[in-house]
C-alpha positions as protocol buffer text, in pm:
chain_id: "A"
residue {
  index: 1
  type: MET
  ca { x: 3122 y: -1695 z: -413 }
}
residue {
  index: 2
  type: LYS
  ca { x: 3131 y: -2044 z: -258 }
}
residue {
  index: 3
  type: LEU
  ca { x: 3009 y: -1902 z: 63 }
}
residue {
  index: 4
  type: VAL
  ca { x: 2715 y: -1745 z: -108 }
}
residue {
  index: 5
  type: ILE
  ca { x: 2626 y: -2065 z: -284 }
}
residue {
  index: 6
  type: SER
  ca { x: 2649 y: -2250 z: 39 }
}
residue {
  index: 7
  type: ILE
  ca { x: 2425 y: -2001 z: 202 }
}
residue {
  index: 8
  type: LEU
  ca { x: 2180 y: -2017 z: -82 }
}
residue {
  index: 9
  type: SER
  ca { x: 2173 y: -2400 z: -53 }
}
residue {
  index: 10
  type: ILE
  ca { x: 2116 y: -2422 z: 315 }
}
residue {
  index: 11
  type: ILE
  ca { x: 1836 y: -2168 z: 281 }
}
residue {
  index: 12
  type: GLY
  ca { x: 1676 y: -2352 z: -7 }
}
residue {
  index: 13
  type: LEU
  ca { x: 1676 y: -2671 z: 173 }
}
residue {
  index: 14
  type: LEU
  ca { x: 1517 y: -2516 z: 489 }
}
residue {
  index: 15
  type: GLY
  ca { x: 1270 y: -2357 z: 279 }
}
residue {
  index: 16
  type: LEU
  ca { x: 1199 y: -2674 z: 104 }
}
residue {
  index: 17
  type: GLY
  ca { x: 1169 y: -2856 z: 442 }
}
residue {
  index: 18
  type: TYR
  ca { x: 944 y: -2598 z: 573 }
}
residue {
  index: 19
  type: PHE
  ca { x: 705 y: -2606 z: 267 }
}
residue {
  index: 20
  type: LEU
  ca { x: 696 y: -2987 z: 280 }
}
residue {
  index: 21
  type: SER
  ca { x: 613 y: -2980 z: 650 }
}
residue {
  index: 22
  type: LYS
  ca { x: 335 y: -2737 z: 602 }
}
residue {
  index: 23
  type: GLU
  ca { x: 189 y: -2929 z: 315 }
}
residue {
  index: 24
  type: LEU
  ca { x: 196 y: -3250 z: 509 }
}
residue {
  index: 25
  type: GLY
  ca { x: 13 y: -3092 z: 810 }
}
residue {
  index: 26
  type: LEU
  ca { x: 313 y: -3115 z: 1031 }
}
residue {
  index: 27
  type: ILE
  ca { x: 301 y: -2748 z: 1097 }
}
residue {
  index: 28
  type: PRO
  ca { x: -42 y: -2607 z: 1187 }
}
residue {
  index: 29
  type: ARG
  ca { x: -215 y: -2351 z: 959 }
}
residue {
  index: 30
  type: TYR
  ca { x: -419 y: -2093 z: 1143 }
}
residue {
  index: 31
  type: ALA
  ca { x: -747 y: -1943 z: 1028 }
}
residue {
  index: 32
  type: TYR
  ca { x: -699 y: -1618 z: 853 }
}
residue {
  index: 33
  type: LEU
  ca { x: -812 y: -1301 z: 1030 }
}
residue {
  index: 34
  type: GLN
  ca { x: -1102 y: -1106 z: 912 }
}
residue {
  index: 35
  type: ASN
  ca { x: -1117 y: -735 z: 1009 }
}
residue {
  index: 36
  type: PHE
  ca { x: -809 y: -807 z: 1249 }
}
residue {
  index: 37
  type: GLU
  ca { x: -731 y: -436 z: 1258 }
}
residue {
  index: 38
  type: SER
  ca { x: -1040 y: -346 z: 1468 }
}
residue {
  index: 39
  type: ASP
  ca { x: -919 y: -587 z: 1756 }
}
residue {
  index: 40
  type: GLU
  ca { x: -541 y: -524 z: 1711 }
}
residue {
  index: 41
  type: PHE
  ca { x: -533 y: -151 z: 1692 }
}
residue {
  index: 42
  type: SER
  ca { x: -852 y: -6 z: 1831 }
}
residue {
  index: 43
  type: HIS
  ca { x: -730 y: 16 z: 2178 }
}
residue {
  index: 44
  type: ALA
  ca { x: -453 y: 265 z: 2074 }
}
residue {
  index: 45
  type: SER
  ca { x: -702 y: 530 z: 1945 }
}
residue {
  index: 46
  type: ASP
  ca { x: -1066 y: 548 z: 1865 }
}
residue {
  index: 47
  type: TYR
  ca { x: -1143 y: 474 z: 1507 }
}
residue {
  index: 48
  type: ILE
  ca { x: -1320 y: 736 z: 1299 }
}
residue {
  index: 49
  type: GLN
  ca { x: -1677 y: 636 z: 1206 }
}
residue {
  index: 50
  type: PRO
  ca { x: -1776 y: 597 z: 836 }
}
residue {
  index: 51
  type: GLN
  ca { x: -2025 y: 809 z: 678 }
}
residue {
  index: 52
  type: MET
  ca { x: -2210 y: 497 z: 590 }
}
residue {
  index: 53
  type: VAL
  ca { x: -2181 y: 116 z: 533 }
}
residue {
  index: 54
  type: LYS
  ca { x: -2338 y: -12 z: 201 }
}
residue {
  index: 55
  type: ASP
  ca { x: -2335 y: -377 z: 131 }
}
residue {
  index: 56
  type: GLY
  ca { x: -2048 y: -438 z: 361 }
}
residue {
  index: 57
  type: LEU
  ca { x: -1832 y: -143 z: 223 }
}
residue {
  index: 58
  type: ALA
  ca { x: -1746 y: 122 z: 486 }
}
residue {
  index: 59
  type: ILE
  ca { x: -1743 y: 464 z: 318 }
}
residue {
  index: 60
  type: TYR
  ca { x: -1592 y: 788 z: 457 }
}
residue {
  index: 61
  type: GLN
  ca { x: -1630 y: 1157 z: 405 }
}
residue {
  index: 62
  type: VAL
  ca { x: -1390 y: 1370 z: 621 }
}
residue {
  index: 63
  type: GLY
  ca { x: -1335 y: 1751 z: 603 }
}
residue {
  index: 64
  type: SER
  ca { x: -1483 y: 2036 z: 385 }
}
residue {
  index: 65
  type: GLY
  ca { x: -1397 y: 2171 z: 60 }
}
residue {
  index: 66
  type: LYS
  ca { x: -1352 y: 2017 z: -288 }
}
residue {
  index: 67
  type: PRO
  ca { x: -1367 y: 1640 z: -277 }
}
residue {
  index: 68
  type: VAL
  ca { x: -1058 y: 1441 z: -327 }
}
residue {
  index: 69
  type: LEU
  ca { x: -1065 y: 1047 z: -363 }
}
residue {
  index: 70
  type: LEU
  ca { x: -792 y: 906 z: -148 }
}
residue {
  index: 71
  type: LEU
  ca { x: -734 y: 527 z: -240 }
}
residue {
  index: 72
  type: PRO
  ca { x: -676 y: 294 z: 58 }
}
residue {
  index: 73
  type: TYR
  ca { x: -403 y: 42 z: 52 }
}
residue {
  index: 74
  type: PRO
  ca { x: -520 y: -289 z: -90 }
}
residue {
  index: 75
  type: HIS
  ca { x: -290 y: -492 z: 146 }
}
residue {
  index: 76
  type: ALA
  ca { x: -303 y: -537 z: 541 }
}
residue {
  index: 77
  type: HIS
  ca { x: 8 y: -335 z: 619 }
}
residue {
  index: 78
  type: THR
  ca { x: -176 y: -50 z: 789 }
}
residue {
  index: 79
  type: LYS
  ca { x: -246 y: 73 z: 1146 }
}
residue {
  index: 80
  type: GLU
  ca { x: -547 y: 294 z: 1100 }
}
residue {
  index: 81
  type: PRO
  ca { x: -825 y: 348 z: 834 }
}
residue {
  index: 82
  type: MET
  ca { x: -720 y: 565 z: 548 }
}
residue {
  index: 83
  type: ALA
  ca { x: -971 y: 825 z: 651 }
}
residue {
  index: 84
  type: GLN
  ca { x: -783 y: 892 z: 967 }
}
residue {
  index: 85
  type: GLY
  ca { x: -418 y: 842 z: 826 }
}
residue {
  index: 86
  type: PRO
  ca { x: -159 y: 1103 z: 783 }
}
residue {
  index: 87
  type: ILE
  ca { x: -226 y: 1184 z: 412 }
}
residue {
  index: 88
  type: ALA
  ca { x: -593 y: 1214 z: 479 }
}
residue {
  index: 89
  type: ASN
  ca { x: -511 y: 1464 z: 788 }
}
residue {
  index: 90
  type: LEU
  ca { x: -284 y: 1658 z: 545 }
}
residue {
  index: 91
  type: LEU
  ca { x: -555 y: 1687 z: 283 }
}
residue {
  index: 92
  type: VAL
  ca { x: -817 y: 1790 z: 538 }
}
residue {
  index: 93
  type: GLU
  ca { x: -568 y: 2053 z: 661 }
}
residue {
  index: 94
  type: MET
  ca { x: -546 y: 2188 z: 302 }
}
residue {
  index: 95
  type: GLY
  ca { x: -911 y: 2240 z: 284 }
}
residue {
  index: 96
  type: ARG
  ca { x: -1027 y: 1933 z: 107 }
}
residue {
  index: 97
  type: THR
  ca { x: -1292 y: 1679 z: 169 }
}
residue {
  index: 98
  type: VAL
  ca { x: -1135 y: 1343 z: 181 }
}
residue {
  index: 99
  type: ILE
  ca { x: -1353 y: 1068 z: 25 }
}
residue {
  index: 100
  type: THR
  ca { x: -1231 y: 701 z: 88 }
}
residue {
  index: 101
  type: PHE
  ca { x: -1340 y: 345 z: 197 }
}
residue {
  index: 102
  type: ASP
  ca { x: -1209 y: 51 z: 408 }
}
residue {
  index: 103
  type: VAL
  ca { x: -1110 y: -232 z: 152 }
}
residue {
  index: 104
  type: PRO
  ca { x: -1331 y: -550 z: 222 }
}
residue {
  index: 105
  type: GLY
  ca { x: -1209 y: -754 z: 507 }
}
residue {
  index: 106
  type: ALA
  ca { x: -1037 y: -464 z: 683 }
}
residue {
  index: 107
  type: TYR
  ca { x: -1156 y: -237 z: 965 }
}
residue {
  index: 108
  type: GLN
  ca { x: -1515 y: -172 z: 932 }
}
residue {
  index: 109
  type: SER
  ca { x: -1582 y: -322 z: 574 }
}
residue {
  index: 110
  type: THR
  ca { x: -1740 y: -658 z: 636 }
}
residue {
  index: 111
  type: ALA
  ca { x: -1774 y: -763 z: 269 }
}
residue {
  index: 112
  type: THR
  ca { x: -1583 y: -1067 z: 144 }
}
residue {
  index: 113
  type: ALA
  ca { x: -1242 y: -988 z: 58 }
}
residue {
  index: 114
  type: VAL
  ca { x: -1139 y: -1075 z: -314 }
}
residue {
  index: 115
  type: GLY
  ca { x: -815 y: -899 z: -336 }
}
residue {
  index: 116
  type: ASP
  ca { x: -786 y: -806 z: -690 }
}
residue {
  index: 117
  type: MET
  ca { x: -785 y: -475 z: -876 }
}
residue {
  index: 118
  type: GLU
  ca { x: -1140 y: -500 z: -996 }
}
residue {
  index: 119
  type: GLU
  ca { x: -1251 y: -502 z: -626 }
}
residue {
  index: 120
  type: MET
  ca { x: -1054 y: -193 z: -569 }
}
residue {
  index: 121
  type: LEU
  ca { x: -1202 y: 10 z: -870 }
}
residue {
  index: 122
  type: THR
  ca { x: -1540 y: -123 z: -802 }
}
residue {
  index: 123
  type: SER
  ca { x: -1523 y: -12 z: -437 }
}
residue {
  index: 124
  type: ALA
  ca { x: -1405 y: 324 z: -539 }
}
residue {
  index: 125
  type: GLU
  ca { x: -1682 y: 380 z: -777 }
}
residue {
  index: 126
  type: LYS
  ca { x: -1937 y: 263 z: -531 }
}
residue {
  index: 127
  type: THR
  ca { x: -1788 y: 505 z: -286 }
}
residue {
  index: 128
  type: LEU
  ca { x: -1836 y: 801 z: -524 }
}
residue {
  index: 129
  type: ASP
  ca { x: -2196 y: 706 z: -638 }
}
residue {
  index: 130
  type: GLU
  ca { x: -2312 y: 646 z: -272 }
}
residue {
  index: 131
  type: LEU
  ca { x: -2197 y: 999 z: -188 }
}
residue {
  index: 132
  type: GLY
  ca { x: -2351 y: 1137 z: -483 }
}
residue {
  index: 133
  type: ILE
  ca { x: -2029 y: 1255 z: -644 }
}
residue {
  index: 134
  type: THR
  ca { x: -2085 y: 1271 z: -1023 }
}
residue {
  index: 135
  type: GLU
  ca { x: -1824 y: 1519 z: -1124 }
}
residue {
  index: 136
  type: PRO
  ca { x: -1451 y: 1435 z: -1182 }
}
residue {
  index: 137
  type: VAL
  ca { x: -1253 y: 1432 z: -860 }
}
residue {
  index: 138
  type: ASP
  ca { x: -876 y: 1467 z: -790 }
}
residue {
  index: 139
  type: VAL
  ca { x: -750 y: 1118 z: -702 }
}
residue {
  index: 140
  type: VAL
  ca { x: -455 y: 1051 z: -472 }
}
residue {
  index: 141
  type: GLY
  ca { x: -270 y: 736 z: -373 }
}
residue {
  index: 142
  type: HIS
  ca { x: 47 y: 627 z: -215 }
}
residue {
  index: 143
  type: SER
  ca { x: 259 y: 312 z: -269 }
}
residue {
  index: 144
  type: MET
  ca { x: 27 y: 22 z: -364 }
}
residue {
  index: 145
  type: SER
  ca { x: -279 y: 248 z: -328 }
}
residue {
  index: 146
  type: GLY
  ca { x: -102 y: 463 z: -585 }
}
residue {
  index: 147
  type: LEU
  ca { x: -123 y: 175 z: -818 }
}
residue {
  index: 148
  type: VAL
  ca { x: -489 y: 156 z: -758 }
}
residue {
  index: 149
  type: ALA
  ca { x: -504 y: 547 z: -808 }
}
residue {
  index: 150
  type: LEU
  ca { x: -331 y: 506 z: -1136 }
}
residue {
  index: 151
  type: ALA
  ca { x: -556 y: 228 z: -1251 }
}
residue {
  index: 152
  type: PHE
  ca { x: -858 y: 420 z: -1166 }
}
residue {
  index: 153
  type: ALA
  ca { x: -735 y: 725 z: -1363 }
}
residue {
  index: 154
  type: ILE
  ca { x: -658 y: 501 z: -1661 }
}
residue {
  index: 155
  type: GLU
  ca { x: -986 y: 295 z: -1650 }
}
residue {
  index: 156
  type: HIS
  ca { x: -1207 y: 589 z: -1538 }
}
residue {
  index: 157
  type: PRO
  ca { x: -1070 y: 902 z: -1702 }
}
residue {
  index: 158
  type: ASP
  ca { x: -1439 y: 1049 z: -1690 }
}
residue {
  index: 159
  type: ARG
  ca { x: -1411 y: 1029 z: -1314 }
}
residue {
  index: 160
  type: THR
  ca { x: -1069 y: 1172 z: -1272 }
}
residue {
  index: 161
  type: ARG
  ca { x: -980 y: 1544 z: -1263 }
}
residue {
  index: 162
  type: ASN
  ca { x: -606 y: 1554 z: -1148 }
}
residue {
  index: 163
  type: LEU
  ca { x: -399 y: 1240 z: -1031 }
}
residue {
  index: 164
  type: VAL
  ca { x: -140 y: 1263 z: -738 }
}
residue {
  index: 165
  type: LEU
  ca { x: 97 y: 959 z: -718 }
}
residue {
  index: 166
  type: ILE
  ca { x: 313 y: 931 z: -400 }
}
residue {
  index: 167
  type: GLY
  ca { x: 601 y: 682 z: -399 }
}
residue {
  index: 168
  type: SER
  ca { x: 419 y: 455 z: -657 }
}
residue {
  index: 169
  type: MET
  ca { x: 484 y: 241 z: -967 }
}
residue {
  index: 170
  type: SER
  ca { x: 307 y: 133 z: -1292 }
}
residue {
  index: 171
  type: GLY
  ca { x: 262 y: -225 z: -1163 }
}
residue {
  index: 172
  type: PHE
  ca { x: 411 y: -508 z: -960 }
}
residue {
  index: 173
  type: PRO
  ca { x: 682 y: -580 z: -1239 }
}
residue {
  index: 174
  type: ALA
  ca { x: 843 y: -240 z: -1178 }
}
residue {
  index: 175
  type: ALA
  ca { x: 823 y: -286 z: -793 }
}
residue {
  index: 176
  type: LEU
  ca { x: 994 y: -623 z: -852 }
}
residue {
  index: 177
  type: LYS
  ca { x: 1247 y: -480 z: -1082 }
}
residue {
  index: 178
  type: TYR
  ca { x: 1350 y: -177 z: -884 }
}
residue {
  index: 179
  type: GLY
  ca { x: 1238 y: -245 z: -531 }
}
residue {
  index: 180
  type: MET
  ca { x: 1302 y: -460 z: -216 }
}
residue {
  index: 181
  type: PRO
  ca { x: 1503 y: -654 z: -130 }
}
residue {
  index: 182
  type: LYS
  ca { x: 1780 y: -558 z: -368 }
}
residue {
  index: 183
  type: SER
  ca { x: 1720 y: -190 z: -327 }
}
residue {
  index: 184
  type: VAL
  ca { x: 1828 y: -200 z: 40 }
}
residue {
  index: 185
  type: TRP
  ca { x: 2032 y: -530 z: 106 }
}
residue {
  index: 186
  type: SER
  ca { x: 2297 y: -728 z: -71 }
}
residue {
  index: 187
  type: VAL
  ca { x: 2266 y: -1082 z: -113 }
}
residue {
  index: 188
  type: THR
  ca { x: 2525 y: -1144 z: 154 }
}
residue {
  index: 189
  type: GLU
  ca { x: 2321 y: -965 z: 419 }
}
residue {
  index: 190
  type: ILE
  ca { x: 2087 y: -1179 z: 654 }
}
residue {
  index: 191
  type: ASP
  ca { x: 1822 y: -920 z: 634 }
}
residue {
  index: 192
  type: TYR
  ca { x: 1796 y: -991 z: 249 }
}
residue {
  index: 193
  type: TRP
  ca { x: 1705 y: -1348 z: 317 }
}
residue {
  index: 194
  type: LYS
  ca { x: 1494 y: -1266 z: 603 }
}
residue {
  index: 195
  type: PHE
  ca { x: 1284 y: -1051 z: 394 }
}
residue {
  index: 196
  type: ILE
  ca { x: 1238 y: -1300 z: 125 }
}
residue {
  index: 197
  type: PHE
  ca { x: 1172 y: -1580 z: 387 }
}
residue {
  index: 198
  type: LEU
  ca { x: 900 y: -1373 z: 561 }
}
residue {
  index: 199
  type: GLY
  ca { x: 752 y: -1263 z: 244 }
}
residue {
  index: 200
  type: LEU
  ca { x: 723 y: -1604 z: 97 }
}
residue {
  index: 201
  type: LYS
  ca { x: 591 y: -1747 z: 427 }
}
residue {
  index: 202
  type: VAL
  ca { x: 329 y: -1481 z: 443 }
}
residue {
  index: 203
  type: LYS
  ca { x: 225 y: -1464 z: 82 }
}
residue {
  index: 204
  type: SER
  ca { x: 193 y: -1847 z: 72 }
}
residue {
  index: 205
  type: GLY
  ca { x: -72 y: -1825 z: 354 }
}
residue {
  index: 206
  type: PHE
  ca { x: 128 y: -2034 z: 612 }
}
residue {
  index: 207
  type: GLY
  ca { x: 269 y: -1767 z: 830 }
}
residue {
  index: 208
  type: SER
  ca { x: 130 y: -1627 z: 1151 }
}
residue {
  index: 209
  type: LEU
  ca { x: 7 y: -1273 z: 1259 }
}
residue {
  index: 210
  type: ALA
  ca { x: 363 y: -1241 z: 1426 }
}
residue {
  index: 211
  type: ASP
  ca { x: 524 y: -1311 z: 1076 }
}
residue {
  index: 212
  type: HIS
  ca { x: 286 y: -1054 z: 925 }
}
residue {
  index: 213
  type: LYS
  ca { x: 414 y: -789 z: 1168 }
}
residue {
  index: 214
  type: ALA
  ca { x: 772 y: -872 z: 1144 }
}
residue {
  index: 215
  type: LEU
  ca { x: 755 y: -840 z: 757 }
}
residue {
  index: 216
  type: TYR
  ca { x: 575 y: -493 z: 824 }
}
residue {
  index: 217
  type: ASN
  ca { x: 859 y: -378 z: 1059 }
}
residue {
  index: 218
  type: ILE
  ca { x: 1147 y: -491 z: 851 }
}
residue {
  index: 219
  type: MET
  ca { x: 1004 y: -322 z: 534 }
}
residue {
  index: 220
  type: SER
  ca { x: 887 y: -8 z: 726 }
}
residue {
  index: 221
  type: GLN
  ca { x: 1198 y: 65 z: 913 }
}
residue {
  index: 222
  type: VAL
  ca { x: 1428 y: 83 z: 614 }
}
residue {
  index: 223
  type: SER
  ca { x: 1168 y: 281 z: 443 }
}
residue {
  index: 224
  type: PHE
  ca { x: 1223 y: 578 z: 661 }
}
residue {
  index: 225
  type: TYR
  ca { x: 1512 y: 819 z: 586 }
}
residue {
  index: 226
  type: ASP
  ca { x: 1470 y: 968 z: 937 }
}
residue {
  index: 227
  type: GLN
  ca { x: 1477 y: 641 z: 1154 }
}
residue {
  index: 228
  type: ASP
  ca { x: 1345 y: 834 z: 1460 }
}
residue {
  index: 229
  type: LEU
  ca { x: 1000 y: 833 z: 1284 }
}
residue {
  index: 230
  type: PHE
  ca { x: 975 y: 450 z: 1253 }
}
residue {
  index: 231
  type: VAL
  ca { x: 712 y: 303 z: 1485 }
}
residue {
  index: 232
  type: PRO
  ca { x: 719 y: -69 z: 1478 }
}
residue {
  index: 233
  type: MET
  ca { x: 410 y: -297 z: 1506 }
}
residue {
  index: 234
  type: GLU
  ca { x: 422 y: -450 z: 1860 }
}
residue {
  index: 235
  type: ILE
  ca { x: 444 y: -839 z: 1841 }
}
residue {
  index: 236
  type: GLU
  ca { x: 230 y: -988 z: 2104 }
}
residue {
  index: 237
  type: GLN
  ca { x: 293 y: -1321 z: 2280 }
}
residue {
  index: 238
  type: ASP
  ca { x: 9 y: -1494 z: 2116 }
}
residue {
  index: 239
  type: ASP
  ca { x: 63 y: -1351 z: 1787 }
}
residue {
  index: 240
  type: HIS
  ca { x: 250 y: -1687 z: 1687 }
}
residue {
  index: 241
  type: LEU
  ca { x: -73 y: -1864 z: 1746 }
}
residue {
  index: 242
  type: GLN
  ca { x: -297 y: -1644 z: 1505 }
}
residue {
  index: 243
  type: GLY
  ca { x: -330 y: -1649 z: 1151 }
}
residue {
  index: 244
  type: ILE
  ca { x: -247 y: -1372 z: 874 }
}
residue {
  index: 245
  type: PRO
  ca { x: -489 y: -1094 z: 811 }
}
residue {
  index: 246
  type: ILE
  ca { x: -725 y: -1197 z: 515 }
}
residue {
  index: 247
  type: ARG
  ca { x: -613 y: -881 z: 318 }
}
residue {
  index: 248
  type: GLU
  ca { x: -256 y: -995 z: 325 }
}
residue {
  index: 249
  type: ILE
  ca { x: -355 y: -1331 z: 184 }
}
residue {
  index: 250
  type: VAL
  ca { x: -603 y: -1229 z: -100 }
}
residue {
  index: 251
  type: TRP
  ca { x: -386 y: -932 z: -227 }
}
residue {
  index: 252
  type: GLY
  ca { x: -77 y: -1137 z: -209 }
}
residue {
  index: 253
  type: LYS
  ca { x: -224 y: -1438 z: -391 }
}
residue {
  index: 254
  type: ASN
  ca { x: -338 y: -1208 z: -670 }
}
residue {
  index: 255
  type: ILE
  ca { x: -37 y: -984 z: -684 }
}
residue {
  index: 256
  type: PHE
  ca { x: 110 y: -1157 z: -998 }
}
residue {
  index: 257
  type: LYS
  ca { x: -215 y: -1146 z: -1159 }
}
residue {
  index: 258
  type: GLN
  ca { x: -277 y: -771 z: -1095 }
}
residue {
  index: 259
  type: PRO
  ca { x: -271 y: -552 z: -1425 }
}
residue {
  index: 260
  type: ASP
  ca { x: 50 y: -393 z: -1532 }
}
residue {
  index: 261
  type: TYR
  ca { x: -3 y: -46 z: -1660 }
}
residue {
  index: 262
  type: ALA
  ca { x: 333 y: 26 z: -1788 }
}
residue {
  index: 263
  type: ASP
  ca { x: 207 y: 0 z: -2144 }
}
residue {
  index: 264
  type: LYS
  ca { x: -87 y: 215 z: -2083 }
}
residue {
  index: 265
  type: LEU
  ca { x: 76 y: 536 z: -1923 }
}
residue {
  index: 266
  type: ASN
  ca { x: 58 y: 721 z: -2245 }
}
residue {
  index: 267
  type: SER
  ca { x: -327 y: 686 z: -2249 }
}
residue {
  index: 268
  type: LEU
  ca { x: -372 y: 861 z: -1914 }
}
residue {
  index: 269
  type: GLU
  ca { x: -540 y: 1190 z: -1979 }
}
residue {
  index: 270
  type: SER
  ca { x: -535 y: 1367 z: -1637 }
}
residue {
  index: 271
  type: PRO
  ca { x: -249 y: 1606 z: -1530 }
}
residue {
  index: 272
  type: THR
  ca { x: -52 y: 1396 z: -1286 }
}
residue {
  index: 273
  type: LEU
  ca { x: 196 y: 1502 z: -1014 }
}
residue {
  index: 274
  type: ILE
  ca { x: 452 y: 1241 z: -909 }
}
residue {
  index: 275
  type: LEU
  ca { x: 603 y: 1261 z: -572 }
}
residue {
  index: 276
  type: VAL
  ca { x: 892 y: 1044 z: -455 }
}
residue {
  index: 277
  type: GLY
  ca { x: 1141 y: 1030 z: -164 }
}
residue {
  index: 278
  type: ARG
  ca { x: 1523 y: 1017 z: -293 }
}
residue {
  index: 279
  type: HIS
  ca { x: 1577 y: 738 z: -50 }
}
residue {
  index: 280
  type: ASP
  ca { x: 1268 y: 517 z: -112 }
}
residue {
  index: 281
  type: PRO
  ca { x: 1348 y: 152 z: -126 }
}
residue {
  index: 282
  type: GLU
  ca { x: 992 y: 18 z: -174 }
}
residue {
  index: 283
  type: ALA
  ca { x: 926 y: 231 z: -491 }
}
residue {
  index: 284
  type: PRO
  ca { x: 1258 y: 385 z: -574 }
}
residue {
  index: 285
  type: VAL
  ca { x: 1307 y: 711 z: -792 }
}
residue {
  index: 286
  type: SER
  ca { x: 1340 y: 468 z: -1104 }
}
residue {
  index: 287
  type: CYS
  ca { x: 965 y: 373 z: -1056 }
}
residue {
  index: 288
  type: SER
  ca { x: 866 y: 736 z: -1058 }
}
residue {
  index: 289
  type: GLU
  ca { x: 1100 y: 806 z: -1343 }
}
residue {
  index: 290
  type: GLU
  ca { x: 923 y: 529 z: -1548 }
}
residue {
  index: 291
  type: LEU
  ca { x: 574 y: 703 z: -1463 }
}
residue {
  index: 292
  type: ASP
  ca { x: 693 y: 1040 z: -1544 }
}
residue {
  index: 293
  type: GLN
  ca { x: 833 y: 954 z: -1891 }
}
residue {
  index: 294
  type: GLY
  ca { x: 526 y: 739 z: -1974 }
}
residue {
  index: 295
  type: ILE
  ca { x: 245 y: 982 z: -1871 }
}
residue {
  index: 296
  type: PRO
  ca { x: 194 y: 1274 z: -2116 }
}
residue {
  index: 297
  type: ASN
  ca { x: 101 y: 1548 z: -1885 }
}
residue {
  index: 298
  type: SER
  ca { x: 301 y: 1474 z: -1565 }
}
residue {
  index: 299
  type: ARG
  ca { x: 551 y: 1642 z: -1336 }
}
residue {
  index: 300
  type: MET
  ca { x: 781 y: 1456 z: -1088 }
}
residue {
  index: 301
  type: VAL
  ca { x: 909 y: 1598 z: -763 }
}
residue {
  index: 302
  type: ILE
  ca { x: 1179 y: 1438 z: -556 }
}
residue {
  index: 303
  type: PHE
  ca { x: 1202 y: 1479 z: -179 }
}
residue {
  index: 304
  type: GLU
  ca { x: 1555 y: 1475 z: -102 }
}
residue {
  index: 305
  type: GLN
  ca { x: 1547 y: 1408 z: 272 }
}
residue {
  index: 306
  type: SER
  ca { x: 1257 y: 1145 z: 256 }
}
residue {
  index: 307
  type: GLY
  ca { x: 1225 y: 761 z: 210 }
}
residue {
  index: 308
  type: HIS
  ca { x: 890 y: 609 z: 124 }
}
residue {
  index: 309
  type: TYR
  ca { x: 682 y: 842 z: 334 }
}
residue {
  index: 310
  type: PRO
  ca { x: 753 y: 1208 z: 221 }
}
residue {
  index: 311
  type: TYR
  ca { x: 416 y: 1329 z: 378 }
}
residue {
  index: 312
  type: LEU
  ca { x: 574 y: 1230 z: 719 }
}
residue {
  index: 313
  type: GLU
  ca { x: 947 y: 1333 z: 657 }
}
residue {
  index: 314
  type: GLU
  ca { x: 884 y: 1651 z: 468 }
}
residue {
  index: 315
  type: PRO
  ca { x: 513 y: 1741 z: 546 }
}
residue {
  index: 316
  type: GLU
  ca { x: 543 y: 2115 z: 458 }
}
residue {
  index: 317
  type: PHE
  ca { x: 712 y: 2064 z: 125 }
}
residue {
  index: 318
  type: PHE
  ca { x: 452 y: 1795 z: 68 }
}
residue {
  index: 319
  type: ILE
  ca { x: 159 y: 2034 z: 126 }
}
residue {
  index: 320
  type: ASP
  ca { x: 305 y: 2303 z: -92 }
}
residue {
  index: 321
  type: GLU
  ca { x: 360 y: 2083 z: -391 }
}
residue {
  index: 322
  type: ILE
  ca { x: 10 y: 1929 z: -383 }
}
residue {
  index: 323
  type: THR
  ca { x: -161 y: 2269 z: -306 }
}
residue {
  index: 324
  type: GLN
  ca { x: 8 y: 2432 z: -594 }
}
residue {
  index: 325
  type: PHE
  ca { x: -75 y: 2148 z: -836 }
}
residue {
  index: 326
  type: LEU
  ca { x: -437 y: 2100 z: -734 }
}
residue {
  index: 327
  type: ASN
  ca { x: -489 y: 2474 z: -744 }
}
residue {
  index: 328
  type: TYR
  ca { x: -331 y: 2524 z: -1072 }
}
residue {
  index: 329
  type: HIS
  ca { x: -526 y: 2274 z: -1261 }
}
């Protein structure tokens, strides 16, 4: 116990010293990166082109068949537009038309990034409106985009047919209660404090692009049950001299202000499928159990060989469950 207290004291003093140095201008603060993903990852693969760009919002329509609204991640921990990510690809393979958008400040959306839930829901509505989709659609979201999907279904029941939540939660309080770092490490492990240090550094806006990537890597690696599937973000030499992606900043600053839907789950009218990996550390099974217990018409499925990404670790099972659910309702 004395050792733990000593470690905490040292870390606290280091953190205080770092914060004061930043505030006094002794450590430089770099400009935030707008649409950094276009420069950072576009050389690895060609980006899919949006169907249209309206008022700085890039809107996508991919595939054929009944439309499904796939909500994008509201933060900057991504490597490709949602329209060409693995979930979109699986939905297209299922014979669906994927409707989605780039969040402001990321990829090909040049609109000013705000970073709150209202921005996400307004962007989703605009996407449907611009594509002329007036009938209720199936809505899908994973992780933090699952929270956005949940919010959309609760706030706009008239536009939601069915809801699919993958490794999601009712709000940030649930993620804080059940998720990282305590879901992975004990307080005596160095990665526990590395996660906290990087998180505070990045969310406060004082970190660098290298810190952003390091935080992504430490979170993503432990989120895979099958470690062979983990592909880290490469940290370039000059990343220490660049700022943090703007989406990381705006969503991070607003994260404690985001709505908590735990008390509104019973108002959700749409049939809901809840999918979660048994070994998910970011949104553990407890988060999905809370959703399942609170949503009136829901069904929860646990993927026993998956972490936070069941669509990558058990894709056939994933497709079967979603296909049966959407075809039944």
